[in-house]
C-alpha positions in Angstrom: -1.9 -0.6 -25.0 -0.2 2.3 -26.7 -2.3 4.7 -24.6 -1.2 3.1 -21.4 2.5 3.4 -22.3 2.1 6.9 -23.5 0.4 7.9 -20.3 3.3 6.4 -18.3 5.7 8.5 -20.3 3.6 11.7 -19.7 3.4 11.0 -16.0 7.2 10.5 -15.8 8.0 13.7 -17.7 5.7 15.7 -15.4 7.2 14.2 -12.3 10.8 14.6 -13.5 10.5 18.4 -13.2 9.1 18.0 -9.6 11.9 15.7 -8.7 14.5 18.4 -9.1 12.5 20.9 -7.0 11.8 18.4 -4.1 13.6 18.8 -0.8 14.2 16.8 2.4 14.0 19.7 4.8 12.0 17.5 7.3 14.1 14.4 6.8 14.3 12.2 10.0 17.4 12.5 12.2 18.3 8.9 11.5 18.5 9.7 7.8 21.1 12.4 8.5 23.5 10.0 10.1 26.4 9.2 7.8 25.5 10.6 4.3 23.6 13.9 4.4 20.1 13.0 3.2 19.6 16.3 1.3 22.8 15.8 -0.5 22.0 12.2 -1.5 18.5 13.4 -2.7 20.1 16.2 -4.8 22.5 13.7 -6.4 19.5 11.4 -7.2 17.7 14.4 -8.8 20.7 15.3 -10.9 21.1 11.6 -12.0 17.5 11.5 -13.1 17.8 14.7 -15.0 20.8 13.3 -17.0 19.2 9.9 -17.6 21.2 8.1 -14.9 18.2 6.1 -13.7 20.1 3.2 -12.1 22.3 5.7 -10.2 19.2 7.6 -9.0 17.5 4.4 -7.9 20.6 3.4 -6.0 20.7 6.7 -4.2 17.0 6.8 -3.4 17.2 3.2 -2.2 20.0 4.3 0.1 17.7 6.9 1.6 15.2 4.2 2.3 17.8 2.0 3.9 18.8 4.9 6.1 15.3 5.2 7.4 14.0 8.1 5.5 10.2 7.6 5.4 8.7 10.4 3.3 6.0 10.4 0.6 8.1 12.5 -1.8 11.1 10.1 -1.5 8.9 7.2 -2.3 7.2 9.0 -5.2 10.5 10.0 -6.7 11.8 6.5 -6.4 8.7 5.3 -8.3 9.4 7.8 -11.1 13.0 6.6 -11.3 11.9 3.0 -11.7 9.3 4.0 -14.2 11.7 5.9 -16.3 14.2 3.1 -16.3 11.4 0.6 -17.2 10.9 2.6 -20.4 14.5 2.9 -21.3 16.9 0.4 -23.0 18.4 -0.3 -19.5 15.2 -1.6 -18.0 15.4 -4.5 -15.6 12.9 -7.2 -14.6 10.8 -6.0 -11.7 11.1 -2.3 -12.4 7.4 -1.8 -12.8 6.6 -3.8 -9.7 9.0 -1.6 -7.8 7.3 1.4 -9.2 3.9 0.1 -8.0 5.3 -0.5 -4.6 6.8 3.0 -4.3 3.6 4.7 -5.6 1.5 2.6 -3.2 3.9 3.5 -0.3 3.8 7.2 -1.2 0.0 7.1 -1.1 0.1 5.3 2.2 2.4 7.9 3.7 0.4 10.8 2.3 -3.3 10.0 1.3 -3.6 13.5 -0.3 -1.0 12.6 -2.9 -2.6 12.1 -6.3 -1.0 8.9 -7.7 -4.0 7.1 -8.9 -3.6 7.8 -12.6 0.1 6.9 -12.6 -0.6 3.7 -10.5 -3.4 2.6 -12.9 -1.3 3.2 -15.9 1.6 1.2 -14.4 -0.7 -1.7 -13.7 -2.0 -1.6 -17.2 1.5 -1.7 -18.6 2.3 -4.7 -16.4 -0.9 -6.4 -17.8 0.1 -5.5 -21.3 3.6 -7.0 -20.9 2.1 -10.2 -19.4 -0.3 -10.5 -22.4 2.7 -10.2 -24.7 4.1 -13.3 -23.0 0.8 -15.1 -23.2 0.0 -14.7 -19.6 -3.4 -13.7 -18.4 -3.8 -10.9 -15.8 -4.5 -12.3 -12.4 -6.8 -10.1 -10.2 -7.5 -11.2 -6.7 -9.5 -9.0 -4.4 -8.8 -8.8 -0.7 -11.2 -10.5 1.7 -14.5 -8.7 2.3 -13.6 -7.9 5.9 -10.3 -6.3 5.1 -11.9 -4.5 2.1 -14.6 -3.0 4.4 -12.1 -2.0 7.1 -9.8 -0.3 4.7 -12.6 1.9 3.2 -11.5 4.6 5.7 -8.5 5.1 8.0 -8.5 3.4 11.4 -8.8 6.8 13.2 -12.1 7.5 11.4 -13.6 4.2 12.7 -12.4 5.2 16.2 -14.0 8.6 16.0 -17.2 7.2 14.8 -17.1 4.7 17.7 -16.6 7.6 20.1 -19.5 9.5 18.7 -21.7 6.4 19.0 -20.8 6.2 22.7 -21.7 9.8 23.2 -25.1 9.1 21.6 -25.6 6.1 23.8 -24.8 8.1 26.9 -27.2 10.8 25.9 -29.9 8.2 25.4 -29.3 6.6 28.8 -29.6 10.0 30.5 -32.8 10.8 28.6 -34.3 7.5 29.6 -34.4 8.6 33.2 -37.1 11.2 32.3 -40.8 10.7 33.0 -42.2 7.7 31.2 -44.8 9.8 29.4 -42.3 12.5 28.4 -41.2 12.8 24.8 -37.6 12.8 26.1 -38.0 9.3 27.3 -38.9 8.1 23.8 -36.0 10.1 22.4 -33.7 8.5 25.0 -34.8 5.0 24.0 -34.1 5.8 20.3 -30.7 7.3 21.1 -29.7 4.4 23.4 -30.7 1.7 20.9 -29.1 3.6 17.9 -26.0 4.5 19.9 -25.5 0.9 21.2 -25.9 -0.6 17.7 -23.5 1.9 16.1 -21.0 1.5 18.9 -21.0 -2.3 18.4 -20.4 -1.9 14.6 -17.8 0.8 14.7 -16.1 -0.7 17.7 -15.7 -4.0 15.8 -14.4 -2.2 12.8 -11.9 -0.3 14.9 -10.7 -3.5 16.5 -10.4 -5.2 13.1 -8.4 -2.3 11.8 -6.0 -2.4 14.7 -5.7 -6.2 14.3 -4.8 -5.9 10.6 -2.3 -3.1 11.4 -0.6 -5.1 14.1 -0.8 -8.6 12.5 0.1 -7.8 8.8 2.1 -5.5 6.6 1.1 -4.4 3.1 3.6 -5.5 0.5 3.9 -5.5 -3.3 5.3 -8.2 -5.6 8.5 -6.9 -7.3 9.3 -9.8 -9.6 7.6 -11.0 -12.8 5.9 -13.8 -10.9 6.3 -15.0 -7.3 5.6 -18.7 -7.0 3.3 -19.8 -4.2 5.1 -22.1 -1.8 4.1 -24.2 1.2 5.7 -23.9 4.7 8.6 -26.0 3.7 9.4 -23.9 0.6 8.1 -26.4 -1.9 6.0 -25.0 -4.8 2.3 -25.5 -4.4 0.6 -27.5 -7.1 -2.7 -26.5 -8.7 -4.5 -29.2 -6.7 -3.3 -27.7 -3.5 -4.6 -24.2 -4.3 -8.0 -22.7 -4.0 -7.0 -19.9 -6.5 -6.6 -20.2 -10.3 -2.9 -19.3 -10.3 0.2 -20.9 -8.8 2.1 -17.6 -8.8 1.4 -14.0 -7.8 2.0 -11.5 -10.7 4.2 -8.5 -10.6 2.7 -5.4 -8.9 0.1 -7.4 -7.0 -0.7 -6.3 -3.4 -0.2 -8.9 -0.7 -0.1 -8.8 3.1 2.9 -10.2 5.0 1.8 -12.0 8.1 4.9 -14.0 9.1 8.5 -14.8 8.3 10.6 -18.0 8.5 14.2 -17.6 7.3 14.2 -16.6 3.7 10.4 -17.2 3.3 7.6 -14.8 4.1 4.0 -15.9 4.7 1.5 -13.7 2.9 -2.2 -13.3 2.6 -3.4 -13.0 -1.0 -7.1 -12.6 -1.3 -8.6 -15.4 0.8 -5.5 -17.5 0.4 -2.4 -17.8 2.7 0.9 -19.1 1.2 4.7 -18.6 1.5 6.9 -16.6 -0.9 10.6 -16.0 -1.2 11.2 -12.8 0.8 13.1 -11.0 -2.0 10.1 -11.5 -4.3 8.1 -8.8 -2.4 8.7 -5.4 -0.9 7.1 -4.5 2.4 5.8 -0.9 2.4 6.8 1.7 4.9 4.1 3.1 7.2 3.8 6.6 8.7 
């Protein structure tokens, strides 16, 4: 437990130096409307350096509201929430917001190394839940989504394209003389290419479906009660999961919205949550 908290402190100290050096040279034009994005970012960096974590968070959240979608902004927002979570001014949901920002940063830039910080933050959430007598609740995504998300959608598409090329080569070679070795090679290529095209085509289609039909989100409150479509809290008998609430920092997928409620997929279970209990992550 102590190790997890110490690791978080070390990650934050390392990142704090990077915050001051970060820039928004490539900030979107929308972000430059009104307040200058670079100036706001500089103010946030200064606030972080002087321990003004709440001020830094407010400034970085302003950038998000203005449409600035960049991995470094999300990462620095995560550091601000983490540092406030470890200070006397900590607020409920800080660690969940940090998980959301780190996950968003990784989603925007897959090369960004945030795994250690993300794991340490989740361990700290579990530690604090244990102090309150609450067990950690770990729900894995459905098998189909887990397989589809192994690699980016573009990789599945490229593999499907390569499979179609192999299929075409096989069909051409099958026109050779029946006794020719090329005929046998063509049959093998055609069968292999057709099978691979079917698999990778389905995975590409599934990835596109998930991208269009759902949005990744993170719980940013201590616990988000599971609700039915009318907003009433679900009872244990109405659930096929062991918990009646989703813990802070858990990943869900928003699939619909109705007023102040958002429908989410959590593992193999669909339910409704208060919209302010989760944060939908920005996409590239």
